[in-house]
C-alpha positions in Angstrom: -9.7 15.9 109.6 -12.9 15.9 107.6 -12.1 12.4 106.2 -11.6 11.1 109.6 -14.9 12.4 110.8 -16.7 10.9 107.9 -14.9 7.5 108.5 -16.0 7.6 112.2 -19.6 8.3 111.2 -19.6 5.4 108.6 -18.2 2.8 111.1 -21.5 2.1 113.1 -23.4 2.0 109.6 -20.8 -0.5 108.3 -21.0 -2.6 111.4 -24.7 -2.8 111.2 -24.7 -3.6 107.4 -22.2 -6.4 108.0 -24.2 -7.9 110.8 -27.3 -7.8 108.6 -25.3 -9.4 105.6 -23.9 -12.1 107.9 -27.4 -12.8 109.4 -29.0 -13.3 105.9 -26.0 -15.4 104.8 -26.5 -17.8 107.7 -30.2 -17.9 107.0 -29.6 -18.8 103.3 -26.9 -21.5 104.2 -29.0 -23.0 106.8 -31.1 -25.2 104.5 -27.8 -26.6 103.0 -26.5 -27.2 106.6 -29.7 -29.0 107.6 -29.7 -31.1 104.4 -26.2 -32.2 104.8 -26.5 -32.9 108.7 -29.8 -34.8 108.2 -28.1 -37.1 105.5 -25.7 -38.1 108.3 -28.5 -39.1 110.8 -30.8 -42.1 111.1 -34.1 -41.9 109.6 -36.0 -41.6 112.9 -33.6 -38.8 114.1 -34.5 -36.6 111.1 -38.1 -36.3 112.2 -37.2 -36.0 115.9 -38.9 -33.1 117.9 -37.2 -31.0 119.1 -34.6 -31.6 116.3 -31.0 -32.4 117.0 -29.2 -29.4 115.4 -26.1 -31.5 115.1 -26.1 -35.3 114.7 -25.3 -37.1 118.0 -24.0 -40.1 116.0 -22.6 -39.6 112.5 -23.3 -42.4 109.9 -22.3 -42.5 106.3 -24.4 -45.6 105.6 -27.1 -43.5 103.8 -24.6 -42.5 101.1 -23.4 -46.1 100.8 -26.8 -47.3 100.3 -27.6 -44.6 97.7 -24.6 -45.8 95.5 -25.1 -49.6 96.2 -28.8 -49.9 96.1 -29.5 -47.4 93.4 -27.7 -46.7 90.1 -26.8 -43.3 91.5 -23.4 -43.2 89.7 -25.1 -43.7 86.3 -27.8 -41.0 87.3 -24.9 -38.6 88.3 -23.1 -39.3 85.0 -26.2 -38.6 83.0 -26.9 -35.3 84.7 -23.3 -34.0 84.4 -23.2 -35.2 80.7 -26.6 -33.7 79.8 -25.9 -30.4 81.7 -22.3 -29.9 80.4 -23.1 -30.8 76.7 -26.2 -28.7 76.7 -24.5 -25.7 78.2 -21.4 -25.9 75.9 -23.8 -26.2 72.8 -25.9 -23.2 74.1 -22.7 -21.1 74.5 -21.5 -21.9 71.0 -24.8 -21.3 69.4 -25.7 -18.3 71.4 -22.3 -16.5 71.0 -22.4 -16.9 67.2 -26.2 -15.7 67.0 -25.5 -12.8 69.5 -22.4 -11.7 67.5 -24.4 -11.7 64.3 -27.3 -9.7 65.7 -24.9 -7.3 67.4 -22.2 -6.7 64.8 -23.3 -7.9 61.4 -25.7 -6.1 59.0 -28.3 -8.0 57.1 -31.8 -7.4 56.0 -34.5 -7.8 58.5 -32.1 -8.1 61.5 -34.1 -6.2 63.9 -37.5 -8.0 63.1 -35.8 -11.4 63.2 -34.3 -10.4 66.7 -37.5 -9.3 68.1 -39.3 -12.4 66.9 -36.5 -14.6 68.2 -36.5 -12.9 71.7 -40.3 -13.0 71.9 -40.0 -16.8 72.4 -38.9 -16.0 76.0 -42.4 -15.1 76.8 -43.5 -18.6 76.0 -43.3 -21.0 78.9 -41.5 -24.3 78.3 -44.5 -26.2 79.8 -46.6 -25.0 76.9 -44.2 -26.7 74.4 -43.8 -30.0 76.3 -46.3 -31.9 74.1 -45.1 -30.8 70.7 -41.5 -31.1 71.7 -42.1 -34.7 72.9 -43.8 -35.6 69.7 -40.8 -34.3 67.8 -38.4 -36.2 70.0 -40.5 -39.4 69.6 -40.6 -39.1 65.8 -36.8 -38.6 65.8 -36.5 -41.7 68.0 -34.8 -40.0 70.9 -37.0 -40.9 73.7 -35.0 -42.6 76.4 -31.9 -41.1 75.2 -29.6 -38.4 76.7 -29.7 -36.6 73.2 -33.5 -36.2 73.6 -32.8 -34.2 76.8 -30.0 -32.2 75.3 -31.0 -30.7 71.9 -34.5 -29.1 72.8 -32.6 -27.1 75.6 -30.0 -25.8 73.1 -32.8 -24.0 71.1 -33.2 -21.1 73.6 -33.1 -17.4 73.1 -32.0 -16.6 76.7 -28.2 -16.9 75.9 -28.5 -14.8 72.7 -30.4 -12.2 74.7 -27.7 -12.1 77.5 -24.6 -12.3 75.2 -25.9 -9.7 72.8 -25.8 -7.1 75.6 -22.0 -7.8 76.1 -21.2 -7.8 72.4 -23.0 -4.4 72.1 -20.6 -2.8 74.5 -17.6 -3.6 72.4 -16.8 -0.7 70.0 -17.0 -1.3 66.2 -13.6 0.2 65.8 -12.0 -2.9 67.3 -13.6 -5.1 64.6 -12.8 -2.6 61.8 -9.1 -2.5 62.9 -8.9 -6.2 62.7 -10.4 -6.2 59.3 -7.9 -3.6 58.1 -5.1 -6.0 59.5 -6.5 -8.7 57.1 -8.4 -10.9 59.8 -11.4 -12.7 58.6 -14.8 -12.5 60.4 -14.4 -15.8 62.2 -10.8 -15.0 63.2 -12.1 -11.6 64.5 -15.0 -13.2 66.4 -13.0 -16.1 68.0 -9.6 -14.5 68.7 -10.4 -10.8 69.4 -14.1 -10.3 70.2 -14.9 -13.6 72.2 -12.2 -13.2 74.8 -13.6 -9.8 75.8 -16.9 -11.3 76.8 -15.7 -14.0 78.9 -17.5 -12.7 81.9 -20.8 -13.0 79.9 -20.0 -16.5 78.9 -19.0 -17.4 82.6 -22.4 -16.1 83.7 -24.3 -17.9 81.0 -22.5 -21.1 81.8 -23.6 -21.0 85.5 -27.2 -20.0 84.7 -27.7 -22.5 81.9 -26.0 -25.4 83.7 -28.1 -24.8 86.8 -31.3 -24.5 84.6 -30.6 -27.9 82.8 -29.5 -29.6 85.9 -32.8 -28.8 87.5 -34.9 -29.4 84.5 -36.9 -32.0 86.2 -40.1 -32.0 84.1 -38.4 -32.5 80.6 -36.0 -35.2 81.9 -38.8 -37.0 83.6 -40.8 -37.1 80.3 -37.8 -38.1 78.1 -35.9 -40.4 80.4 -38.4 -43.1 81.3 -36.0 -46.0 81.7 -33.8 -46.6 84.7 -30.4 -46.2 82.8 -31.5 -42.9 81.2 -32.7 -41.2 84.4 -30.9 -38.1 85.6 -30.0 -37.5 89.3 -32.9 -35.2 89.8 -35.4 -37.7 88.4 -33.7 -40.6 90.2 -33.6 -38.9 93.5 -37.3 -37.9 93.1 -38.2 -41.6 92.6 -36.7 -42.4 96.0 -39.3 -40.1 97.5 -42.2 -42.3 96.3 -41.5 -45.1 98.6 -44.5 -46.0 101.0 -42.1 -46.2 104.1 -39.6 -43.5 103.2 -36.2 -43.4 104.8 -35.9 -39.6 105.1 -32.2 -39.7 105.9 -31.6 -41.8 102.9 -33.4 -39.2 100.8 -31.4 -36.5 102.3 -28.3 -38.1 101.3 -29.5 -38.3 97.7 -30.5 -34.7 97.8 -27.0 -33.8 99.0 -25.4 -35.6 96.2 -27.6 -33.7 93.7 -26.8 -30.4 95.4 -22.9 -30.8 95.5 -22.2 -30.3 91.7 -24.2 -27.0 91.7 -22.1 -25.7 94.6 -18.8 -26.6 92.8 -19.9 -25.0 89.6 -20.7 -21.8 91.3 -17.4 -21.8 93.2 -15.3 -22.3 90.1 -17.3 -19.8 87.9 -17.9 -17.3 90.7 -15.5 -14.8 89.4 -17.0 -14.7 86.0 -20.4 -14.7 87.2 -19.9 -11.8 89.6 -18.0 -9.9 87.0 -20.8 -10.5 84.4 -23.4 -9.3 86.8 -21.5 -6.2 87.7 -20.8 -5.3 84.1 -24.7 -5.8 83.4 -25.4 -3.5 86.3 -23.1 -0.8 84.9 -24.7 -1.0 81.5 -28.1 -0.6 83.1 
């Protein structure tokens, strides 16, 4: 009886909460809707006042023009390659370093970790000039490698994954050693699968960060065939007589991979955040 009364009291609150959630969900999705529908309009219709909330005439010519008149396929490949290779390298390096800081014992571990994590307080913009000089001396200007490797040297992944490794009891590692497992086998076969949610969260966060790393990609990729999608689409915005629908199509192409990455890794991302909240 008491449970039924509590349930009846919660129902109005749940309805109101759901309405608020739906409202903010629609509010957040509206920019994506406007971006996509504008890409299917003529340029004059994009700036029309009052606006057409749904295109009266659908046209895919903007997408055709993006891929025919611009090397958009090459830009897309560059962005996917740079983001994917960088993210995989970050996961490998960060997981190994985080495991060492969390589970191994060596002299000066805490001091090294504090110094390492302190680099998170330094904005990347401050390091643009020295990083570019290093890349220039290594002959990596106008190469995809020049965009990749500076982004691998980041402490964020180590900081994130160390929190997940810290939650794993040391007894599990000790049991593996008693069974004769080596350090790398223990890390790769036993410990690493447990922190999959953290790796999934790191994959999404790092992939999005590298995909949107416009400034560094602009500095390094100065030639047409080394531009990434973000830099290439931004170059379309510099026309004196801009075709806004054309640019909306380019921006839509740049946004789609981000949506797909989040959809495919949403389970790991959500689980990773929930575990992080429980630890906090």
